[in-house]
N, C-alpha and C positions, 0 to 999 in steps of 0.2 A: 729927843726920844728916839734909839735905833729903832731896825725893822723889827728887830728880835723881838723887845721887847711890846713893844706896839702888838706884833703878832701874837705874843703869848695875853696880852690882854685882851682883844677879841675872840680870840679861844674860850677864855673865863667867861665870858659874858655869856655867848654862844650857849658853851656846855651847863653853866648854871641855870640859864632861861630854860635848856630843854630840861634839866631836874627837876624844876619846879613844877613846871606841865605836867609832870608824873603825877602829884599828885592830885593832877583833878582827875587823868586819867583812872586812880584810882577810889576816890572815894568823893569826888564832888561834880562830876559827868555825867549827865542823867542818858538812859542809852537812847538811842536815835533808830527808828523804826528798822533802816536798811542794817542795822549788827544785827537786829535778831531777824531778820530774813536769810543775811548769810551767812549765820550760825546755824540757821534750821537745816538747811543745801549742806554744808558742809560734814552737819552731825548725819546726816543722811547719806550722804558718798561713807561716813565712816562706819555706818551698821550697811555698808552691802549694798545701798542702793544705785540705781544708775537714773543720774538726772535727764528729764523731760522724756524719757520712757515711764520712769516708776512714781516720780514727784515732776507738777509743773516748776519749770522759771519763764525766765524772758530775759536773763544775762549770760554771755560767756561762759565757760566754769571754771576754770584754771583757776582762782582765786581757792575757789574752795577746793578745791583737788588738795592742794599747796599750803589749806590750812588742816586737812580736814581732821590730819594725828592729834591736833591738839585739843579737837572737841570731848578726846576718851577720855583729858586728864583731870577731868569730873563727869559726874552724873547731878552736880545741884544742879533745882530745878530755878536760878533766880539768874537775878544779874549774874550772880561770882562767874558762872559761866562763860559768860559773852565776856568778863575784864579779863578773862585768861590770853582770850583770842587780844586782846586790845593789847594785851606786853608781849605776846608772840610774836606781832608786826611791830614792836621798836627796833629788831636788826634791820629789820627791811627798809624806813627810814635810816638808820647810823647809812647803810650800804648807800640808800641816796645822796646824801650829802658826801659820802666818802669818791663816789662816782663824780658828782659834782666839782667839787674839789682836784678832780682830778683836770676835769673835762675844762677848767677852768684855768689852774696851770698851764695845758698846752696849747691854750690861746696865750699865753704868758702874761696873764693877770700875775699881780704880787701875792705873795700869801698873804700878808695886811690885809690888803682889799679882800682876799676869797674868804678871810675871815670873819672880815667886819660883815658883808655881803650876809653872808653863812647867819651870823650872830643879832643880824636884824629882822634873822626869817624866825630865826626860832624864838622871837622875842616879839613876831605878832599874832595876834589872837587869830587874826584872818586867817594862818594860817596854823598852827597852834588848835585852835577847836577842834575842828574837823580831823586832824593828826591824830587825835590821841583817840576816834572811834576807827574801829572795826572797818574795814574798806577795799571796794575792788581795788581805789586810785592808787594805793602808795606801791604795790606789787605790780600795777601797768607802767608807773613811773621809773619805777627801778629798772625795767627792763626797757623802756626808753631811752635815759641816760645813758645804761648801759649802752646801749648801741649805739650813742651821740658818739661816746670813747671808741669805740673800736673803732665807730666810722674815720675820727681822727687819725686812727693810726695808718690807713690809706693801701693797706695790701688787702689783695684778692680776699686769705684770707679772713682777715679781718672784716669787710667787708661782707662774706658769706656769713660770720656770727653774725653784724647789724642786722641783717636782714632779718634772720633767726631770733631775733630779740625784739624785733619791731613784731611780728607776728607774733610771739608769746603776748605782747603789749596789746593785743588786741582781742586775744582768748583772755585774757586777764580782764577788761574792762572793754567793749565793744564800743563806746563813747566815744574814744580815743580813733576810732578807723577814721575819719576823716581827716582828722589831723596827719595821722600817718603814711593814708596816701599822699597828700599833701605833701609830705616832706619824702619819701622815698622818692617822688619826680624830680623833686627839687634837687636833690642830692647827686642829682642820676645829670642836670643840666648843668652843674657848678664844681669848678676844679677851683679850690682854696689853696693846696700847691701851686698855683700859677695865677694864681688871683687871676682867673678868666672864667668868663664866659662862654665856653668852650662845650663845654659838657667830658665827664668823665667816664671812661667806656671802664673801668675798673667797676666802676658802682651799678654795673649789671648783676654784679656778683651780688648784689645786694635783693633782687627780687630770686635770683636761686635759695638765697638761703631762704626768706619767706614760705616760696612753694614747697622747699623742703619739709620745713615746719609744717603745715599746712596741711599737707599732705598725707602727712603722719597722721595729726586730729584726725582728717576727716575719716582714713584709715578705724582710727582707733571709735570714732562714733559709729561708724556703720558693722563693725563688730562688736558692738555694743548693744546694736538694734535700736539707735538712738539719736540718728541720722536725718531722717523723717521729720520726726518731733522736734527735731533741734531748729532744723530749717526753719520749721511752720512758727514755732515759739517766737525765735532772735528775730529771723527776719518780716514775716508775714503779720506778726502779730507788734511787734514794738512799729510795723509801718501802719498799723491800724492804730495804733495808742496816738502816734503822732497826727496822724491825719484829722483823725477829729479829737483834737485836744486842744484846750481854746486856751493860746498862750499869754503870760503872764507881764502884761501893756509896761515899760519901763522895768522889768526885773532885774536886768545886765545894771545898770544905772544905781539901781536901789541896792542892789550889793558892794558898791563902792561906796555911796552915801555912808552905810552903815560903820565905815571906818571914822568916817567924821562924829559919828553921836547922831546922825539922823538916820530914820526909821519913818517911809509911806507907805510900807506896807507890809498889814498882818501886826502893827504894833498898836497900846494904847498909849502911845506918848513917842511926839515929832523928834525931841531930841531930848539927850539924856548925855553930862558931862563926862556922869563918871565909863561911859560905854566909847569913848573915844580910843582907837588902839594907836598909838606911837608910833607903834610897829610897821600896823598896816598901812598907816600915812607916809610911814618912812619909804618903804618896797613900793607906794602906789610912785611916789615921786619920783622917786629915786628909778624908778624902773622904767617910766613914763619917758624920762632925759634920757636916759641909753637909752633905750630902743632909739628916741630918735635921734641920737648920735650914733648908733651902728648904724640904720639902713641909707647914711647917707655914706655909708662906703662902699657902696652896690658898685661902683666903676674897679675897683680892687676890692671885691668878694675875700673875706677872710670868715674864719671860724667866729667871730665874734658881730657879723653881718649875716650867716647863717641862720647861728642860735636869735638873731634879734628879726629875721625873716620867719621865722617858726613862731616865737611870741606872735608876731604879729597873725597868722593864720591860728594859733592858740583862742587869743584872743577875738577873732571874728567867730570861729566857728562857734566858743561860751555862749557870746550873742547874739547867736541866730538860734539858740534852743527856745524851744519853747516854755521854759522852765529851769530856769537859773539858781543853784541852792550854791554857798559858800565854798561843799568841795569840791566843786566842777574848778576853783582856781589853783585846785595845789599845781597840778600841771604847770600850770602860766607862771606858777610863784618861781616852780623849781628854774623855770628856763629862764626867767628875770633876772636870777642869781649872778650868771657873768658879766650881765648889761648894770645891774647896781655894783660889781664890782670897778667894772670900767668907767662909772662916777666918779669913783668914789677915790680911784687913783687920781682924778684929777681936779679934787678938791685940793686946795695949796694948805691949806691949815688942818693938820691932824685933827688940833681940840675939836672941832667942827663935827669931826668925826664921832670921836669921842661924848662928845656932849650927844649926838642921836643916841648913840650906843646907852649910855645910862639912861633918858627919858624913857626907850624903850624896854629896856629893863626892869627901870619901876612900874612900871605901868603895867606891863607883865603880871609881876609878882603881882603888883593888887588883884589883876583880871583873876589868875591862878586862886588867890586865895577871896578873896572877898565878893567874888563874881560867878559862884560855884549854885547848882541849882540842886544841893544834896536830899532835899525834900523830893525833889519828882523822882531821883533816884531813887529813894526810899521808897516811896508808892508804889514804883514801877515791882519793885521788890517785894511790896506786901502780894498786888496783883498774882504773879507769877508764882510765889508760894503757895498760895492763897488755890491758885486754879490747879495746883500739885494735892494739896492736900485734902480737898474736897470730889477731886476725881478717882477716878478706880485705875491702869493700866488698863488701856484697849476700848475707853471710853475716849468719845471726841467731843471738843470745843470748836465752840466757830467766832471766830475774830477777824477785823479789819489787820492784824499784825497779831503773828504768833504768838505769843505770849507763852501759851503752853507747852514748854520747850521738851515735855516729856510723855504729850497726849500728842492722838494724832487729830488730824485736820477734818472739821468736817464736810466739809466743800474741796471742790476737786482745783479751784482755786483758793490753795490756803493764805492768803495774803490778797491784800483788796488794792492794788496802786491804782491810779487814776485810769490807766488802757485798759484794764478787765471790767471796768464802765461801758467804757468803747465798744468795748467785745461781745459783751451783753446784749448793751441797747441796740446794735447791731445784727445783731444773732449771726453773729461768726463764731461764738462762742453758748456752751450749756451753762443757763441758771441753774441758780440754786434752788430746786422748785420746790413748792412745797411737800409734793408724796413723797421725794427725797426727803428732804427735812421729817413730816412723820412716820418714815422707814425706820428711819436711827435718829431721832431727835438728841443734838449734843447736849453733854452733862451741863456746861457749861456756855455762856454767853459772856464775849466780850465787847461791852457796847466801848470801841472808842471810834475817832474819827470816821474812819474808814466803813466802819460797819454801822452805824448812825447813814452817814450816808448812803449805802446801800439800801435801808430799808427803809429810808425818804424818795430815793431818787431811781433808783435804779429797779428794783423791785415792791413796789409797795405791797402788794400783795401777802410778805412777810410779816408786815407789823401788825395785823392784828394777832397771829398765831404768836408770837414770840411776846407779846406786851401780855397779853392775856394768860401765858403759860408760863414766863419766868418775872423777876420780879429783882435790882438790886438788891445784895446785901452792903453791898460799897458802889461808890457812885457808879464803876465802870464797870463791877464784876453781877451778872443778871445769874443767878442760879434757878432750878428746876421749884417754881411756886407760884400753884394756875390762884389767880386772881379775878376777882370781877365787884364795880360798883352795882348793889340791887337797887333797885329804886319801886315806889310803888307803882304797878304799871308794867316795869319788866322783871317778872315773879320768875326765871328760871333761865339760868345757863349749863353748859356743856363742854368737859375739857376732854382730854385726851391726856393720859398722864406720859411723861415726855422722859420718867425715869423710877426706876423701881425704889421703893424706900417708904417709908413712915412717915407721912404727912399730917403736921399739926393743925389745925384749925384752929384762927381766929378772926374772928368777926364782932367788927361792930361800928355804930354811928358816926364816932371819932375815926375811925378807919375811912369813914366813907370821904372825910372833908378832907382828905390829903390829897397834895398836890398829883403824885403819880395817876392818880383817874382824871384829871385834868388834864394834864400833859403829861406824858410819862418819857417822851424824845428827851424834854427840857431838862427832867428830876433823873431821868438815867445818863444823863452824859454829857450835858456842860456843864461847864464851871465859873458859871456864876454864885458875886460873893451871896446872895441869899438862899441859894440850897442849901446851904449851911443851916438852914432850919429845918430841913425835910428831913432829918434822922426820928424815923419812929421806934421808941422803944416800948418793945411788943409784951403783952399781958402775960399771965400763964394762959398757954390753949383750954381751950373749953367747948364745949356744945353749944349753941344757940336755939332757943324752945322754938323762937318761928321759921329752921330750915327744915328741910326734908332733903334724902339723898338717896340716891338710886348709882348704881353700879353693872353697866353691863345692863339698864334696864331694869334693874328687879332692885328694891327699896332696900335699905340699906340703915342701922343704929350706928350714929357719926357720932363718938365724944371726941375726946382732948383731942384726940390721934387714931388713922385709921392705915392699915400698910396695905400700897398700891401697887400692880405690876404696869409696868410701861407699857404701854398700845389703848389699856382701860379707857372705855367711856364711864363720865363720873362726870353725873347731873346735880343740882342743886334747883329748889325751889321755892322762896320766899314768895310769906304772906303778912309782912308786915307793914308800918306804915309809915316808916320813915325809911332814910335813905341807908343803906349796909353794905360796906366795905367787907368783903371776907377775902381769907387768902388761905389755902393749903400750902405750907412753907416744906420743903420734900429736906429743910438742916436743921440743924440744934440753935441755929442766930438768936438771940435775945432782941438782936433791934434790924432794922432794915434801911436802908436807906443814910446808913451811914458814909461820911465823909473825911476827906484827910486833910491836916491840917493848913488853913487858909495861904494860898498860892499854889497848891503843890498838885500836879495834870499828871496823866498816865502820860501823856505824848509830849510833858515838857513844854506847853506852846502861849505861856505866858511869858511875858519879858524877864530879862535878870532882874535883880535886884540888888543892890550893895547891901552888906550882910556881915556879923560873923560865921566863920565857918565850922556849922556842926559835923566835926566825922564821924564818920560812924552812926550815922545817926539813923534810926529802923522807925518805922511804923508799927504799931501791935496790933494786932486783928482782934 
């Protein structure tokens, strides 16, 4: 088979694999919590807010500024708003592969080897699952690869441009800063044109380009009066977060074992054959071989040796992180492509390469269509729409992830990554004080994993208030619902009304037996199978003859419902002999503790299972 035809086949495999993954992007892949964070930051910038000064963040901000205009394309309160940003990121990935192809071409690699390497990457779940998400990494990788392509040119102007792009990469994703520092220092001491370790004076222009862009950025931050808060949030707070974080032992090898269908951390199964990623395994094995072969060129260093050294640096930096996630490998995979192409050129039988491409493409198609988590996506969309429908503009929501896209957060830390826990526990930042909650209670609470951690580990003093003043209408969605279990001997209780509204009364012995009053954290946030039995269908609201009520210390007659104002004190006394569950519900729901379909979770936390896809599936409120 001639070179042109072989290259065409590799191109078809790569492009079709990418197109297949677009189905996942649009319908089958749930939101990752980082996508929601990045969307909110970009949207706030589009609305004219200044990051760090007007809202808290701890990432460098370039990506939000670039994608801010796209957040204006819709005011949808649900998943669709963030899917638009996924689509807006597709041209970035196209540009990444185009630049990588240019780098490989100028490194002397053949068209077939280049396209075969890219086709394997595009057929890999290892790359493509995080690639369909809206993240900081793609724009940073784009700038990084663009800088390497300019570096190959070797002129002063190109070196200056490379330095500018390296700096932009750090402003897009600060996680690349250690790699960027190692990169520019290494490019200064090596001269690939003469293939010698004698230093390269022209590479000094890299430093000039980086300093120029950094100066412009710092002047912009100073002009927007956000420089001080930027330095504090991005450098000091991240330092505290890293210093006190507990590393996940074995996270790096765990991410590699996943390629082989093995999960040793955070999964209910150790091995699953359907989870094997053929394209990812090919990337790993061919990339490792290419790294070994290219590093042997150290005596006469060329472009491939340079990219191998940078790949090794990227691997070591990533392996040294406290937490290693799959999207951390995006830059590593892109840097590996020239090394993989080099190995492919050395494979004597082209049919073997075609066999790899065929298997990787088939497994990719299977994973794209039959390993989705569309029910998680549907549950996320339900919660997001319900938050919007149940709250008013100007009202606030408390959540560990900013699910309420069109409502304000109730706490300064509008999302709760692990670092915020250390900041508050170490008294480096203000906690969510109970007096602040009482002064302006949220209109709804999303009891996701981060909120649960906050309420049970960080600020336990908040739990009694939220548990007795809010109640789940869906597993993770808590609305104003003052509640208590009254026992003989505990005859009175008092609440502070969290929100204006008409509150309906439900009181019964059956309600008192509900597990909510025994273990509210379990009922309100966990995805255990037996929680599905917790749904409680409400009867018609009605007065209870053994309850006596008062508002602001004055006795009142309480029928089936009563209008209350935020901040009022409402008390109840009980004279019965049996346990009585009491709920004052500030919504029109006919049931409490409703559950999504089996297997659906708000944070897509359960393992993927093989199933027939359900495109466009919705969960009805």
